[in-house]
N, C-alpha and C positions, 0 to 999 in steps of 0.2 A: 700861407703856412699849410703844408700838407696835413690832411686829416689823419686820425689814427687808423682808419680803414686803409688809406693810401699807404701809410708807412708799413702797416702789417702786411699788405699785399706785396710791397717791395721786398721786405725782409723774408717772407715765406717764399716769394717767387724765386729769389736767388737760391734759397735752400732746396727747393724742389728741383731746380734745374742743374744743380752741381752735384755730381755723383760722389764727391768727397764728403759732402754734408749728409750725414745719415739721420740726424735728428736735430730738432730745434726746441728751445725752451725759453721761458721768460720768467723773471722775478722782479723784485723791487716794488716801487710804489704803485706801478700800474696793475699789479696783481694783489695789492694789499687792500682788502675791503674797508679798512679803517683810514686809509690815506685820502686826504682831500684831493679832488681832481683840479688840475690847472694846466695851462699850456706849457709850463716849464718841466713837466715830468719827463724823465729819461725813459728811453726804451732800453731796458736791461736784458739783452739777448745773449743766449749761448748757442753756438753751433757745435754739436758733437760731430767730430770729423774723423775720417779714416786716418789722416795724418795732417800735421800742421805745417811742415817745412815748405811745401809748395806754395801755400798762401803767402808765407813770409818772403819767399824769393821773388814773387811777382805782386807787389803791393797795389798795383793799379786796379785790381778787382774791386776794391772798395769804392772806386770812383762812381760806380753805378748807383750808389745810395744818395748822391746829390753833391752839389757844390758846398764846400766846407769853409767855415770861418776860421776854424783852428782844429787841430787834432793832436792827441797825445797817444803814444804807445808806451805805457808805463813799464812794460817789461824790458824796454831798452834804456831806461833811465839810468844815468850815471850817479844821480843823487839819491834815488830811492830804489835800491836793488829789488828785483822781483822775488817773491816767495816761492812760486811754483813755476819752474823753468819749462815744464812740459806744456803749459798753457800760454796763450798769447792774446792780448786785448788791444782793440782799437777804440779809443774814446773820441767821438766825433760830434762837433757842434756845426750844424748846417746853416747855410745862408738864409733859410726860411724860418729859423728859430728852433727847429727840432733838434734833439740830441739823441744819439745812438751810442750806447756802450755795448760793443760787440766782442764777445770773448770766444776764442776757439779752444775747445777742450777735446783732447784725444778720446775717441770712443771707448778705449780701454778703461778710462776713468769714469764711465757713466754712473756706476753704482755709488762711488764716492761723491760725485757731484750731486746726485739726486738726494743724498742725505744731508747736504750742507745747509739747506735753507727751506723752511716750511712754506715759503712764499712761491716756490717754484711751480710753474705750470708748463706741462709739455704741450708744444704747439704742433709738432710734426715728428712722426716716428716711422720712417720708411720701412724699417725691417721688423717692426713690431717687437723690438727688443727691450723696450722700457716698461717698467711696471706701472700700474695705475697708481696715481698719487692722490692723497686726500685733498679736500678743498684747501686753497691757500689760507694760511693763518700767519699773523705776525707774532705768534707766541714766542718764537725764538728771541724776539727783541723786547719782551716784557721786562719791566723793572723787577728785579729779584729782591726779596727781603734780605737785609744784611744780617750776618752772624754778629755775635758780640765782638769777635776779633776784627771783622770788617768795619764795624761802627767805630771801634776804638782807633783803628788805623786811620780812618778818614779824619777823625778829630785831631789826631796827632799830626798828620800831614798838614792840615789846615793851620794849626797854631805853631808848628815848627817853621814853616816857610813864611808865615806872616811877618816876623821880624826882618826877613831879608828885604821885604818891600820898604820897610821903615829905614833900614840902613841905606838902601839905594837912594831913597828920597833925600836923606840928610846929605849924602855925598853929591847930590845933584846929578846922579847917574840915572836919568829918567828912563832910558831904554832898559836898563837892568831892573829897575823897579817895576816897570810895566810888564816885562816878561814874567817876573815872579808872581805878580798879581794875577795875570791872565792865564798863564800856562800851568801854574801849580796850585795857587790858592783857589782860584775860581772853580776849577773842576771838582774840588771837594765840596764847595757850596752847592754846585749843580747836582752832585750826587746825593747830597743830603736832601735837597728839595725833591729830587726824584723819589727817594725813599718815603718822604712824607706824602707825596702824591700816591705812591703805592699803597700806603696804609689806608688812604681814603677810598681807594678803588678795589681793595682786596688783591692788590698786586696782579691785576689783569689788564695792564696798560703798557703801551709803548710811548715814550716821550719823543721818539724820532731821533734822527741824527742831529747831534749838537743840541739836543733838548728842544728841538724846534716846536714841539707840541706842548711844552711844559705850561705855557700860559693857560691852557684849557683847565688845568688842575690847580690854579692859584687864584686867590681873591684879587680883585683889582688893586687893593692897597698893597698886598705883598708883591704883586707883579711890578708896581711902581717902585717899590723899594729895591727889587732886583735890578731894575734898569738904572737905578741911582748908583749901583756899584760899578758902572762903566764910566771910565774917565777919558778925557783927552790928554794932550801932552803937557798940560799945566800942572806943576807939582802940587799946588794947593788943592786942585781938584782930585788929584790922585790920593792925597791924604784923606779927603772926605770920602772917596770911594772905598778906601781901605777900611776906614772905621765903620762905614755903612755895611760893608761886607761882614765884618765881625759881628755887628748887631744882628744881622739877618741869620748868620750861621748859628749864633748862640740860641736864638729863639727857635729856629727850626730843629736843631740838633737836640735841644731839650725836649721838644715834643716827640721826636723819634725815640729818644731814650725812654721816655715815660711809657710810650706805647709798647715797647719790647721788654721793659724792665731792665734796661741797660743803665750804666752809670756815665753821666756826662762829666768830662774832666773840667769842672768849673774852676778849680785852682789854676790849671794851665791857662785857661781863658783869662782869668783875672790878672795873673802875672804878666802874660804876654801883652794884654791890652794896656796895662799900666806902663810896660816897657815901651810900647810903640808911642804912647802919648808923651812919655819922657823924652824919647828921641826927637819927636816933633818939636819939642820946646828947646832942644839944645841949640846954643848959638853956633853959627857956621864955623867959628874958629875954635871950637871946643877941642881940648887935647885928651879928655877923659870922658867916658860914657857916664860914669857916676862920680 
């Protein structure tokens, strides 16, 4: 596996030698002082270029970065349309295990780009056209304290979608049940857990993408309970996960509410939990819910 020094020399060597590249910058976990170091960290690189089209017309220029296992150009995706059509990204996983996410940004957008992320570090500035930046910080990714409306909406979304899981389980529509459990209910639980972690740290923390650092801010017992909310494809296990999720959400949301002086919707919680338990006990041939 090529070392960081070797990768950076390769990245900057190309930038120095190509007149179209006027500057280079990096952000992401490799510039984040709070991110743990490991061999899976991406190189999140931006080339600020005089124009993008010539790079796209001759894609073979990226071959110099090494043999690839797989690559994605998300701006060409038919499933996930790109947001900024003036930029173009190459996401590359190499045969030696390194990964390079390389984005071409028109030089005309340099000011907008430099404002986007406080983790940005300028690596190369051929024209001296870029301003000096403060030391990289993950402040942009810190958990923010919830407003009363945000707290209420989180609780409402959790308890509103919760019965969908129960309905899917009774119907034996396991994919439907799991999607609602994991795509809609779970994010509200994670958000509530992040708010609780924020309270304990003065809201000066980032839990990372997908809450990957959340374990740092939870007791071993609460972490175990969170893991118990993940289920396999067995319907009975999904029921247990759903009820465990409700218990953990209730406890955490009550603590967050008390900290901010907000009102936890305990009646919504009670009624929905009773409804879910009722649905769980319904015979499979029931013709009425009640």
